[in-house]
N, C-alpha and C positions, 0 to 999 in steps of 0.2 A: 744473601743472593748464593753464596757459596754454596748454601744448604737446600737450595731452589737446585744447584745446577749439580748436586750427591742424586736431589734425585729423581733428576729428568733421567740420568744415567742409569740408576738403579730399576725406574720404570719401565724402559726400554728393551732391559736384556729382562727385566719380570712377563714383559710383550710373547718374545723370544721362545721363552719357556714355555711359557703355556699352549704359544701356536705347534711347540716340537712334541707335547705330548701324545697328540697323534701317528707321533715317524718315531716311535717306538724299537723299529730295527733298524734305527740307527745309532744304538748306545754303543757304542766298541767292544765294549764287555763281554757282547755276547758270539766275536772273533776268536775264534781256538788260539790261543799265546796271547789275550790284550792281556794287561793289569788291571788297569782307570775304566770309568765308566767314564767316558768322553762322547758328547756331542757334538758335535761340529755347528751346529747353529746356535745353540747352550754357547757356545766358548766364545761362538766369535759374536753373538751378542756381548755378550762378558769387558769381550776386548773392544768392540766397535764404540760399546756404550759410556765404559772408561776415559777411552780415548776423546772422546766428544768433550764430557767430561772437565778433561784436562787444560783444554784446548779454550776452551769457554773459559775456564776458571784462571787460565795463561791473563787475562785482560784485565781482571782486577790483581796482577801479583808485581804489579806498581809499587815502589817503594822510592822516597824522595833521596836526592841526594845529601852527599854526608858535610855540616859543614863544620866554617874550622873550628866552630868553637865547641861543639861534640867533640874535634878531635883531640880539642885541648883536653875536654872534660876527660875522655878515655884514657889517657895519659901522665894525669896523673898520680904519684904513687897510692891516695887512695881507691883510685879505682882498678889497680891493677891490682892492687890486697884484696880487693874486695872478693876476684876470680878465686877459684879451687886452688888449691895445692898444684893437683895434676894439671890442669889447664893451664895453672901460669909454666910451669914449664915449658911453653910454646911461645911464651915471652921472654923468657932470658937464652934466647938464638942468636945469636950472631947472623945478623939480614943476610939472604943467599944471595951470593953471586953465579949461582948456579940457576936457571927458570927448569922447575923440576914439572911444574902445572902441564904438559905435553907430555910429559914420562910416566903422566897417573893415568892420563887421556891410553896413551899406550895401550896400558893394563890399563884399565876397565877398561878397552873393546876387545882385546885379548879374553877375557872371562864371556865377553858377551855373548864372543863365538860360540867359548866350550862346550856348550853343550847340545852346538850340533852333532860334534863329532863322537858322541857316541851311537851316530847316524851309521859310522863306520862298520859299526857290530851287524849282525845278520837280523839279530830277534828284535835290538833297535830298531833299524830300518825296515823290515816288515810292517811296525806298528811307528810308523814315520808320524803317518796324522797325531796319533794322539801323546806324541812326545812337541811336535811344532805347536799344537792348537796351546797346551799347558804353559810353554816358554811363553808366549800372546800374552796369555793371560796375567804370570807371575810377572811380565816386565809391566804391565800394567800396573798389576796392584804394589806393586812395589813404587813406581810414578804416582800412584794415587795417594798412598800413603806419605811419600817425601813433600808431596805439593798440597794434601788436606788435610793430614792430623793433626791435630793440635799438638805436633810432637816436630814438626813444618817449619819452614819461614814463612807460610801463611801467615801464622800465628806467630812469630819466635820474631825479633829483629837485636841476631848475638852480630855484633860486627867481628868482623873477621881478622885474625894475627896481626896482620899487614898494615890495618889502619891503628894498630898500636905503635909501629915503628914509624909511620910515617909524619913524620916531625917542619920537613921543611916541606916550604910550595908545592917543588917537585915530581916529591915523591906524593902528598898528597893530594892532586891534582890526578893520580894514579889510581887511587887508592879513594877514590871519593863519588861512584855511582851507587846507585841504589843495593845493584846486588854485594857489597860491600857488607849489608847488613844479613846474609844470608849465610853467618857461617854455622847455623846449628839446622838440622842436623845435616853430616855430610851427602848427601843424592849419592856425587860416584860411590863412594865406599856402599850406599845403598843397593845402587845396580847391582857390581860387581859382587858383592852379596848371595844377592838374589837369585845370582846366576850360576855364580857354584854349587850354593848347596840344593839349589833345583838338578843340579847336576849330578850331585851326590845322593841323591834324593832316588832318581830316578834309577841310579843304576843298585842300589840299594833294594829296594823293589825289585829286581825284575832278577835279582840275584838274593835270595830268600835265608842262602845258606849265613849270608854273613850276620853275625850277633856278637853282641860285644863288643872287646876293642876291637877288634877289627872293625866292624863299625865307627865305634867314633877314632881312630884313625885316618877313615874314611875323608870321614868331615874333618876333621883336623889339617888336614893336604887342602881339602878344598877352604879353607879359609886363607892359607896363607897368602896367595896371590890379591889377596881383598887388601891385610894386612900391610903389604910390604906396598899396598897401593897407596892405606892409608895413611900410613911415614911418609911417604911424596909429600902427600894435601899437608899433611903440616909442617915437612920441613919448606913448604914453597909456600910459608905462612897462609895458606887457604884455609884451616878446619885447626880449633882446637883439638887434645886427645879424645875429650868426653864427646865432640862431634864423629870422628869416627868407630867411636865405641857401638855408640846407640848407631847409627849408621848401619856398622853393623850386625846388630843386633836384628834391627825391622826387614834389611833388605832377606839377612838369614831365613829367617819367621816366613819373610812368602814363600822364596825358595821352597823351604819342606812343605807347609798350610795345604796352598796346595793341590800340588800331586797326591796328598792325605785326601782330601778333600774328594778326588777324583776315585779315589780308593773304596768309600761306600758306598752303598748301592743305592742309585738316585732315587728309589723311594722310604728307605733313611735319613733323606736329606728333606728341609723344605727351604726359602727362604723368601721373606712376602715387606710386604709393609706393612710399617701401625698408628693410626692417628689419633688422638684423643684430646682433651680439652687443654691438657697438662703439657701433651708433648707427642712429638711425632719421628719417628724414625724407619731404622731399618731392624727385620727380626731374624736371626738365621737357628735352625733349630734342625736336632738329630737325635732318631730313631731308637735307642742302643737294646737289641734283642736278651 
């Protein structure tokens, strides 16, 4: 069913893309000053199709509650020692006296709206449609990666660190829900990194004179708020360090890849579906000059 949902979304997007081929004048790269090749209907089709797939997929996202036997097994020394050394650090902290969950949510919200501050600049404001449409695509892609990729909780069932601290009945009642199996990877980190790396990517693309260590510095600055947020998520016992690292890498990649694809002329990129007796899926092709 997961594969069907994804293929339906891709088919919808391909239909929109095919219809738009007759509307080539809407390619925003034809407008002086535009850096990207963005077609409104294609972009909206990708976003809507992806969001529909995500909403349909949530129906199958249910996970059973954690049983007392699973709590007991997770808290055995052998289970804790089987966790890698980096992640085991999250199990050697004192239980937090302050709930940093909402602190992390606040940082994520700030990261989500940060790219829109680009629109205060005149060059970006003139091309606001490109930026907003690509930001929608980035958010959809990062959420789809979190929900559907083999790395995300759709396929992974890793206990959150809080499960290892829940030793009495009161603590276990708070950490019993199926959502406590969704530690890997961090969706909050994924979303925050996607937004800020998208912002850094767009800024650098509009300022091609930025090269070398200057560009590295911009991306380094973009990584700071997500890392801070990730630390709060670890301290709040919602994630292990590796959950945050992987979430940041995947989100950052989404934020960079989407604008980069839009920099490539439309005729040099093609996306489609394939099917054979052995398998079916999606192909993405680039024509190099």
